[in-house]
N, C-alpha and C positions, 0 to 999 in steps of 0.2 A: 504494500499499499504506500502511496506517496506520503509526504509530510502530513501528519494527522490534522494539523491546524488548517491545512489547505483543503481538507476534505469536507469541511462544513457546508460549503456551497453545493457540492454534488449530493450530499445527504439531503439537504433541504429540498433539492429538486427531484429526489427520489430516483436517481440514475445509478446508485450503487447496487451491486449485486448483494445477495443475502449475506455472504461471508463478510464482505466489506462493510456493510451496514451494521452487522452485529459487532465487528471490531471497533467501529467508530462509536457506537453507542456505549461501549465499555469505556472508551476514552472520554466521551462527553460527560459521563457521570462524575468525573474528577477534574474537569477543565472548565474553570469559570470563563475564560476568554471565549472558548467555542460556544458555551452556553449563551453568552451575550450576543455572539454573531448569529446564532440560530434564532434568537428572539427578533433581531433586526431583519433577518431574511424572511421571517414569517410575514412581515408587512408587504412582501412582494406578491402575496397570493392574489389580490385583485388583478394585478398586471398579468400574471401568468394565466389567470382564468380567461382574460381577454384574448391572450395569444392562442388559447386553446380553440377559439372560434375562428381563427384566421387560417386559411389553407396555405400549405407551402407552395413552392414553385410548381410542383406537380399536381396541385389541386388537392393534396391530402392533409387532413388535420392531425396526422400522427405526431408531428413534432410538437405542436402546441399541447397535445394531450400528455406527452411525455414530460414536458417542462412543468406542467401544472400538477404532476404527481407529488405526493407528500407522504411522510410516514403515517402508519395507521394510528388512529386515535388512541389505541391502547398503549402503543410505544410512546407517543407524545406525552400522554398523562403520566406514565412512569418517569419519564425524563424530567418533566416539570416538577414532579414531587421531590425527585432526588436533588435537583438544582435548588429548589426552594428551601429544602432542609439544609443544604450547604450554606446558603446565604443567611439563613437564620442563625446557624452556628457562628458564622463570621460576625454578624451583627452583635450577638451576645458577647463574643470575645472582645469586640471593639468597645462595647459598653463597659465591660469590667475594667479594661485598660484605662478608659477615661475616668471612671470612678476612682481607681487607684491613684491616678495622677492628681485628681482633685483632692483626695485625702492627703496626699503628700504636700500640696501647696498650702492647704489650710492648716495642717499640723506642723508645718515647717518651723514656725516660731517656738512651739512647744519643745521640739527636738533640740533646737539650737540652744535654748535656755538650759535644758537639762544637761547638755553636754558641756556647757561653759559655766556651770554653777560654781566650780572651784571649791567644793566643800571637802575634797580629799577623802571622802569616806569609803571610796571603792578600793583604795590601795593602789599599789603599782606606780606611785610617783605622781608628779603634777602634770606631766606632758599630756596624758590621755584625758585629764579633766578639762584641758584647755583646747581640745580639738573640737572645732565647730562643725556641726552637721550642715549639709547643703540646705539652703533655703531659697528656692527659685523665686518666690514672691518678693522677698527683700532684695534679692539681686536685681530683679526687674525694676523695683522701686528705686534703688540706688542709681541705676543706669538711665533712668528717665530724665530727659532735659526739660520737661514741663510738669510743674506741680502747683496745685492750688490748695490752700489751707483755710479752715475756718474753725472757730470754737463757739459752742453754744453757751451763752452766759447763764442759762437756766440749768442745764444738765452738767456743764463743765466738760463735755466730751469734745475732744479735738480730733478732727479728721484731715489728713493730707491725701489728696488724690493725685496720683501720677498718671499721665495720659501719654499714649503713643498712637500715631496713625498706623493703621493696617489696611491692607487691600480689602478685608472683609468688614472693616468698621473701626472701632477704637479699642485698644487694649487699655485696661484700667486696673491699677494696683492701689489699694488703700491702706494707709497706716493709721491705726486707731489707738488713741490714748485716752486715759482717764475714763474708761468704761468698766462698769461694775459687772461681776459675774452673775450667773443665774438667769440670763435672758438670751433670747434668740433674735438676731438682727438681719436686716436686708439692706443692700445698697441699691438704690433706684436711680437710674439716669432719666432726667426729664428733658425732652426736646423742646426746642424753641416753638414748635407747633403744639405743645401741650401733651404730646404722646409720652407715656411712661414705659420704661423697660427695666425689669429686674436684672441687675448685673450678676449678683451672687448673694448668697445668704450663709450664715454661720451661727454657731452657739458660742456664747461667752462663758467659758468654764472657770471653775475655781473662784478666786476672789476677784478676777478681772484682769485687765491689761493696761499697761501704761500708767499705773497708780504710784505716785511718788512715795506714798506712805505704806505701800504694800509690805506684807510680812514675808513674802517669798520673792526670789529672783524672777520667777516667771511673771508674777503680778506686776513687777516693775517694768517689764519689757513691753514695748508696743505689740499690737497685733497686726499682721500683714495678711491681707486677702487679695487674691488676683482673679480677674475675670475679664469679660469683654462685652461690648455692646455693638449692635448692628448700626447704630448711629455713626455718621461721619463726625469727625471732631468738631467741625464748625456748626453742626446741627444740635449740639448739646447746650442747654441753657444752664442747668445746675444739677446737683446730686442731692439726694435725701437718704440719710441713714436712719432707719426706723426699726422699732421692735415689732415682733409679730402681732402684738396686740394694738398696733397703730400709733404708738407714742414716738414722736420725732426726737431723735437724739441730737442731730446736727444737720444743717444744710450747708452745702459748699457750692458757691457760684463757680461756674465753669468759665 
């Protein structure tokens, strides 16, 4: 058989013999590329049906009828089911990878604080206690060239929002200080047209973050959360950080 990837067209047209078709179907069940090509070629059916009505140079419709042939419904249903299951597994795998990445970003400050606590209680010298864990959110925050800050006089919460233009919209990293624990919060981007978009959400654990009088090192460290909005940078009017029960902690003009 020729290159199996080149056989998808012949299979769609139904011009493979039984042995070739069986071999290609086994390949198709494990090849995402060929499955996508077969889906696209399925759209040619109306054109092939039209060709079936046109006689060839000898006045015979045999060529059109051959081109319009297609696999049996039973085979097609089996292949569709197999490809659908493979795609579902791929989507589940991608979801778990994104969830794990999100957990790493949100929990980054916790890991960094624990690693840099310097209490020396774990033994083995001081070098390991001063090794900082990677914190992608803080790294992105530090690298940003545009930051806007605001402090709410009522709640005392301070938020600094770092912004970066992206092809898909705007990357947003927030540094949060003086926020007490035991609450869940969201960062909402508000467009100049009044449209609102939730950028991300998180739980404030322990005694909180960025508290000067905190009793733990973690409580004294700011919280960094990273996300993105579909808004282009010049479409954003301001940001709102609010609790899940609707209390506004701070607003930041963009």
